[in-house]
C-alpha positions in Angstrom: -33.1 -25.4 37.7 -34.0 -22.3 35.7 -31.0 -20.4 37.1 -28.8 -23.1 35.8 -30.3 -23.7 32.4 -31.0 -20.0 31.5 -27.3 -19.0 30.8 -26.9 -22.0 28.4 -29.8 -20.8 26.3 -28.3 -17.3 26.1 -24.6 -18.1 25.6 -24.8 -20.7 22.9 -26.6 -18.4 20.4 -24.3 -15.5 21.3 -21.3 -17.7 20.6 -22.7 -18.9 17.3 -23.5 -15.3 16.4 -20.0 -14.2 17.2 -18.5 -17.0 15.1 -20.6 -16.2 12.0 -20.3 -12.4 12.3 -16.5 -12.7 12.8 -16.2 -14.6 9.6 -17.1 -11.4 7.8 -13.9 -9.5 8.6 -11.9 -12.6 8.0 -13.3 -12.9 4.5 -13.1 -9.2 3.8 -9.5 -8.9 4.9 -8.5 -12.1 3.1 -10.0 -10.7 -0.1 -8.6 -7.2 0.6 -5.0 -8.6 0.8 -5.2 -11.2 -2.1 -3.5 -9.0 -4.7 -0.6 -7.8 -2.4 1.8 -10.6 -3.4 0.6 -11.0 -7.0 0.5 -7.3 -7.9 3.4 -7.5 -10.5 1.9 -10.5 -12.2 -1.7 -9.2 -12.2 -0.6 -5.8 -13.6 1.4 -7.4 -16.3 -1.3 -9.8 -17.4 -4.0 -7.1 -17.4 -1.8 -4.7 -19.3 -1.8 -2.0 -16.6 -0.4 1.4 -17.3 1.6 3.7 -15.0 -1.2 4.2 -12.5 -2.7 0.7 -13.1 -1.0 -1.0 -10.2 -2.2 1.7 -7.8 -5.8 1.2 -8.9 -5.5 -2.6 -8.8 -4.3 -2.4 -5.2 -6.3 0.6 -4.0 -9.7 0.3 -5.7 -11.2 -1.9 -3.1 -10.3 0.6 -0.4 -12.0 3.3 -2.4 -15.2 1.3 -2.5 -14.9 0.6 1.2 -14.3 4.3 2.1 -17.2 5.6 0.0 -19.9 3.2 1.4 -19.0 2.3 5.0 -21.0 5.1 6.6 -23.9 4.5 4.3 -23.8 0.7 5.0 -23.7 1.4 8.8 -26.8 3.6 8.6 -28.7 1.1 6.4 -27.8 -1.8 8.8 -29.0 0.0 11.9 -32.2 1.2 10.2 -33.2 -1.7 8.0 -31.6 -4.8 9.5 -28.0 -5.8 10.2 -28.5 -9.4 9.1 -30.1 -8.2 5.8 -27.3 -5.9 5.0 -24.6 -8.5 5.8 -26.2 -11.2 3.6 -26.7 -8.8 0.7 -23.1 -7.5 0.9 -21.7 -11.1 1.1 -23.8 -12.1 -2.0 -22.6 -9.1 -4.0 -19.0 -9.9 -2.9 -19.4 -13.3 -4.4 -20.6 -11.9 -7.7 -17.9 -9.3 -7.9 -15.3 -11.9 -7.2 -16.4 -13.9 -10.3 -16.1 -10.7 -12.4 -12.6 -10.1 -11.0 -11.5 -13.7 -11.8 -12.8 -13.3 -15.4 -11.4 -9.8 -16.0 -9.7 -9.4 -19.4 -8.3 -5.9 -18.8 -7.4 -3.7 -15.9 -10.5 -1.5 -16.2 -12.9 -4.4 -15.7 -10.7 -5.7 -12.8 -10.7 -2.3 -11.1 -14.5 -2.0 -11.5 -14.9 -5.4 -9.9 -12.7 -4.5 -7.0 -14.6 -1.2 -6.5 -17.8 -3.3 -6.2 -16.1 -5.7 -3.8 -15.2 -2.7 -1.7 -18.8 -1.6 -1.5 -19.9 -5.1 -0.6 -17.1 -5.4 2.0 -18.3 -2.1 3.5 -21.8 -3.6 4.1 -20.2 -6.7 5.6 -17.9 -4.9 8.0 -20.5 -2.3 9.2 -23.3 -4.9 9.6 -21.2 -7.6 11.2 -19.6 -5.4 13.9 -23.1 -4.0 14.6 -24.3 -7.6 15.1 -21.5 -8.2 17.6 -22.3 -5.0 19.4 -26.0 -5.9 19.7 -25.3 -9.5 20.8 -22.8 -8.3 23.5 -24.2 -5.0 24.9 -21.5 -4.3 27.5 -19.0 -5.5 30.0 -16.2 -8.0 29.8 -18.0 -10.2 27.3 -18.1 -7.3 24.9 -14.3 -6.8 25.4 -13.7 -10.5 24.7 -16.0 -10.5 21.7 -14.5 -7.4 20.1 -11.0 -8.8 20.7 -11.9 -12.0 18.8 -13.6 -10.0 16.1 -10.5 -7.7 15.8 -8.2 -10.8 15.7 -10.0 -11.9 12.5 -8.6 -8.8 10.8 -5.1 -10.0 11.5 -5.9 -13.5 10.5 -7.4 -12.3 7.2 -4.3 -10.3 6.4 -2.3 -13.5 7.0 -4.5 -15.8 4.9 -4.9 -13.5 1.9 -1.3 -13.1 0.8 -0.4 -16.8 1.7 -3.5 -18.1 -0.2 -2.8 -16.0 -3.3 0.9 -16.8 -3.2 0.3 -20.5 -3.1 -2.4 -20.4 -5.8 -0.3 -18.2 -8.0 2.5 -20.7 -7.9 0.1 -23.5 -8.9 -2.6 -22.2 -11.2 -2.2 -18.4 -11.5 -3.5 -15.3 -9.7 -7.1 -15.7 -10.9 -7.7 -18.8 -8.8 -7.8 -16.8 -5.6 -10.8 -14.8 -6.8 -12.8 -18.0 -7.7 -12.1 -19.2 -4.1 -13.3 -15.9 -2.7 -16.5 -16.2 -4.7 -17.2 -19.6 -3.3 -16.4 -18.6 0.3 -18.6 -15.5 0.1 -21.5 -17.5 -1.3 -21.1 -20.0 1.6 -21.0 -17.2 4.2 -24.1 -15.6 2.7 -26.1 -18.9 3.0 -24.8 -19.5 6.6 -25.6 -16.0 7.7 -29.1 -16.1 6.3 -29.8 -19.4 8.0 -28.0 -18.8 11.4 -28.2 -15.1 12.4 -31.1 -13.3 14.0 -32.2 -9.9 12.7 -31.5 -6.8 14.7 -32.1 -3.1 14.0 -32.5 0.2 15.7 -35.8 0.6 17.5 -36.1 4.1 16.1 -35.1 4.0 12.4 -34.2 7.2 10.6 -35.0 8.4 7.1 -32.4 7.6 4.5 -30.1 10.6 4.1 -29.8 10.8 0.3 -27.9 14.2 0.2 -25.4 13.1 2.8 -24.8 9.8 1.0 -24.3 11.4 -2.4 -22.1 14.2 -1.1 -19.8 12.0 1.1 -19.5 9.2 -1.4 -18.6 11.5 -4.3 -16.2 13.6 -2.1 -14.3 10.5 -1.0 -14.1 9.2 -4.6 -12.8 12.6 -5.8 -10.2 12.8 -3.1 -8.8 9.3 -3.6 -8.9 9.6 -7.4 -6.9 12.8 -7.2 -4.2 11.2 -5.0 -4.1 8.1 -7.2 -3.7 10.1 -10.5 -1.2 12.4 -8.8 1.4 9.7 -9.4 1.9 11.1 -12.9 2.1 14.7 -11.8 0.4 16.7 -9.0 -0.2 19.8 -11.2 -2.1 17.9 -14.0 -5.6 19.4 -14.6 -7.4 16.1 -13.7 -5.6 16.0 -10.3 -6.4 19.6 -9.5 -10.0 19.3 -10.5 -10.4 16.1 -8.4 -8.9 17.8 -5.3 -11.1 20.9 -5.8 -14.2 18.7 -6.2 -13.3 16.8 -3.1 -13.0 20.0 -1.0 -16.3 21.4 -2.3 -18.2 18.1 -1.8 -16.9 17.4 1.7 -17.6 21.0 2.7 -21.1 20.8 1.3 -21.6 17.5 3.2 -20.7 19.1 6.5 -23.0 22.1 5.9 -25.9 19.8 4.9 -25.4 17.4 7.8 -25.4 20.3 10.3 -28.9 21.3 9.1 -30.5 17.8 9.0 -32.5 16.5 11.9 -31.4 12.9 11.1 -27.9 13.2 9.5 -25.9 10.3 8.1 -23.4 10.9 11.0 -24.0 13.1 14.0 -21.2 15.7 13.8 -21.6 16.3 17.6 -19.9 12.9 18.1 -16.6 14.6 17.2 -16.9 16.5 20.5 -16.5 13.2 22.3 -12.8 12.3 23.2 -13.5 8.5 22.8 -15.0 9.1 19.3 -12.0 11.2 18.3 -9.6 8.5 19.6 -11.5 5.8 17.6 -11.8 7.6 14.3 -8.5 9.5 14.5 -6.7 6.4 15.5 -8.3 4.5 12.6 -7.2 7.2 10.1 -3.6 7.1 11.3 -3.6 3.3 11.2 -4.9 3.3 7.7 -2.4 5.8 6.4 0.7 4.7 8.3 0.2 0.9 8.7 -2.2 -0.4 6.1 -0.9 2.0 3.4 2.7 0.9 4.0 2.0 -2.8 4.5 0.0 -2.9 1.3 3.1 -2.1 -0.8 5.7 -3.9 1.3 5.2 -7.2 -0.6 5.8 -5.5 -3.9 9.0 -3.9 -2.5 10.2 -7.3 -1.3 9.6 -8.8 -4.8 10.8 -5.9 -6.9 13.8 -4.7 -4.9 14.9 -8.0 -3.3 13.8 -10.7 -5.8 11.5 -12.7 -3.4 8.9 -14.9 -5.0 5.2 -14.4 -4.3 5.1 -17.4 -1.9 8.3 -16.4 -0.1 6.9 -12.9 0.3 3.6 -14.2 1.6 5.4 -16.4 4.2 7.4 -13.4 5.4 4.3 -11.2 5.5 2.5 -13.9 7.5 4.9 -13.2 10.4 3.5 -9.7 10.7 -0.2 -10.7 10.3 0.2 -13.8 12.4 1.6 -11.8 15.3 -1.3 -9.4 14.8 -3.8 -12.3 15.1 -2.3 -13.8 18.3 -1.8 -10.4 20.0 -5.4 -9.4 19.3 -6.7 -12.6 20.9 -4.6 -12.1 24.0 -5.1 -8.4 24.3 -7.9 -8.7 26.8 -5.3 -10.1 29.3 -3.4 -6.8 29.2 -4.6 -4.8 32.1 -4.9 -1.5 30.3 -7.8 0.7 29.3 -8.9 0.2 25.7 -7.5 3.6 24.5 -4.3 3.0 26.3 -3.9 -0.3 24.4 -4.4 1.6 21.2 -1.6 4.1 22.1 0.7 1.2 23.1 -0.1 -0.6 19.8 0.7 2.5 17.7 4.0 2.9 19.7 5.0 -0.7 19.1 4.2 -0.3 15.4 6.5 2.7 15.2 9.2 0.8 16.9 8.8 -2.2 14.6 9.0 -0.1 11.5 12.5 0.9 12.7 13.6 -2.6 11.8 12.4 -2.1 8.2 14.3 1.0 7.4 17.0 -0.9 5.6 14.7 -2.3 3.0 15.7 0.4 0.6 19.2 -1.1 0.5 20.6 -4.4 1.7 18.1 -7.0 2.8 18.9 -7.8 6.5 16.8 -10.8 7.5 17.2 -10.4 11.3 16.1 -6.8 11.3 13.2 -7.4 8.9 11.9 -10.3 10.9 12.2 -8.4 14.2 10.6 -5.3 12.7 7.7 -7.4 11.3 7.2 -9.2 14.6 7.1 -6.1 16.8 4.9 -4.1 14.4 2.6 -7.1 14.0 2.2 -7.2 17.8 1.3 -3.5 17.7 -1.2 -4.1 14.9 -2.9 -6.7 17.0 -3.4 -4.3 19.9 -4.6 -1.7 17.5 -7.2 -4.0 15.9 -8.7 -5.2 19.1 -8.8 -1.8 20.7 -10.2 0.1 17.7 -12.9 -2.5 17.2 -14.0 -2.0 20.8 -13.8 1.8 20.7 -15.8 1.9 17.5 -19.0 0.6 19.1 -18.3 2.1 22.6 -18.1 5.6 21.2 -21.6 5.8 19.8 -25.1 5.2 21.3 -26.0 1.5 21.6 -28.7 1.7 18.9 -26.2 3.1 16.3 -23.5 0.5 16.7 -23.3 -0.2 12.9 -22.9 3.6 12.3 -20.0 3.6 14.8 -18.5 0.7 12.9 -19.0 2.6 9.6 -17.4 5.8 10.8 -14.4 4.0 12.3 -13.8 1.8 9.2 -14.4 4.8 6.9 -11.5 6.6 8.6 -9.3 3.5 8.4 -9.9 2.9 4.7 -9.7 6.5 3.7 -6.4 6.5 5.4 -5.2 3.3 3.8 -6.2 4.6 0.3 -4.3 7.9 0.9 -1.3 6.0 2.3 -1.1 3.4 -0.4 -1.6 6.0 -3.2 0.9 8.3 -1.5 3.5 5.6 -1.3 3.1 4.8 -5.0 2.8 8.4 -6.1 5.6 10.0 -4.1 8.1 7.2 -4.5 7.6 6.2 -8.1 10.3 3.6 -7.7 12.3 1.5 -5.3 15.6 1.9 -3.5 16.7 4.4 -0.8 13.4 6.2 -1.0 11.7 3.2 0.6 13.6 4.1 3.8 12.2 7.6 3.8 8.6 6.3 3.4 9.0 3.8 6.2 10.5 6.5 8.4 7.4 8.8 7.7 5.1 5.9 8.5 6.9 5.3 11.8 6.7 9.0 12.7 2.9 9.0 11.9 2.3 6.0 14.1 4.4 7.6 16.9 2.5 10.9 16.5 -0.8 8.9 16.6 0.3 7.2 19.9 1.2 10.6 21.4 -2.1 12.2 20.3 -4.2 9.3 21.7 -2.3 9.4 25.0 -2.9 13.2 25.2 -6.6 12.8 24.6 -7.1 10.1 27.2 -5.0 11.9 29.9 -6.4 15.4 29.5 -8.6 16.6 32.4 
């Protein structure tokens, strides 16, 4: 009898753990994408200046980028459940501030805090999944489902904000995010079991400070560069970023317990995971963050219509990620295929700078969405496979840091280089397609080299 009942006692808690932990990326990505289809209205009501829309859209990614590695280390060393619950509670509070914001500065500050809270949620939740599913086919299935929540979140966020904007205004979505975050914090605290590394490390204060400030300086420089790349504030920001990141590398090489072990970059699988995430952030997330604004500004779509069209992309991403485990390819090969499909799909979007061609746009969104689903499921798996088992949250932090640094650079670059709409949109889409194709080629080269 024990051989029959034992699996039941193990699988039920693991399934419940996966359900609760996977709610974190669903909520994070829903919240992340909420302003995409309401950006023009939000910027107008808050009195945003020339760079205001860029900060409204990109500030959450800046908070994510700066604190993901930190959150991963804290989760591994001090408790993944503890970090997840704390991050979710802070997200609820910051969402209230965002809903009440009278001016753009307050809103951007709230979104920065939301980004830091989201970093804690992503790093800790994927660490929880990695701990609950140590290896084998069950881990592949679990990470596929976890990655699918990223696609589902990107579908829910724009649709939710588009519907609420039509009925009550753009602020309602943030009140709803606050309520959902509070509910998830309570459920996580009551449901999840605590896990942490058996050998905790000392908190790397110099590494945290140098990396966080370096990322902030880099992204601030790119964002402010929209008004001119030779402005003193931009040059100072870039110079500070170079100095701070270089100092971070030097300090980490001399520490016995660094924030991130730089030797990991000698591992091909770690390079595939982090490099792929960086390309995905810059080429895919960066472009898709601004696509709803292009559809509204250049082609006159309403927020709700834009959200429904955008849902085609994110819905395909969700479905493909769920089914990706049925594809008989190695994880890195699925990542390369996902990047190649994304590049192909972007080809259908090249005409957005001119005449709106529904068939091409729908086809492009569907194909690139399928590619995004393969990307999300494979990168999620690689993130925890590429690091030692007791550092799974750190692996999640490193991977997501690369993704959101890339997305911040991509989104700010789109806004800064274009500065408007029209034929230039085709150039940006072509660049994003080339980046995705180059990423696919690089991943293929890394996994096939002797």
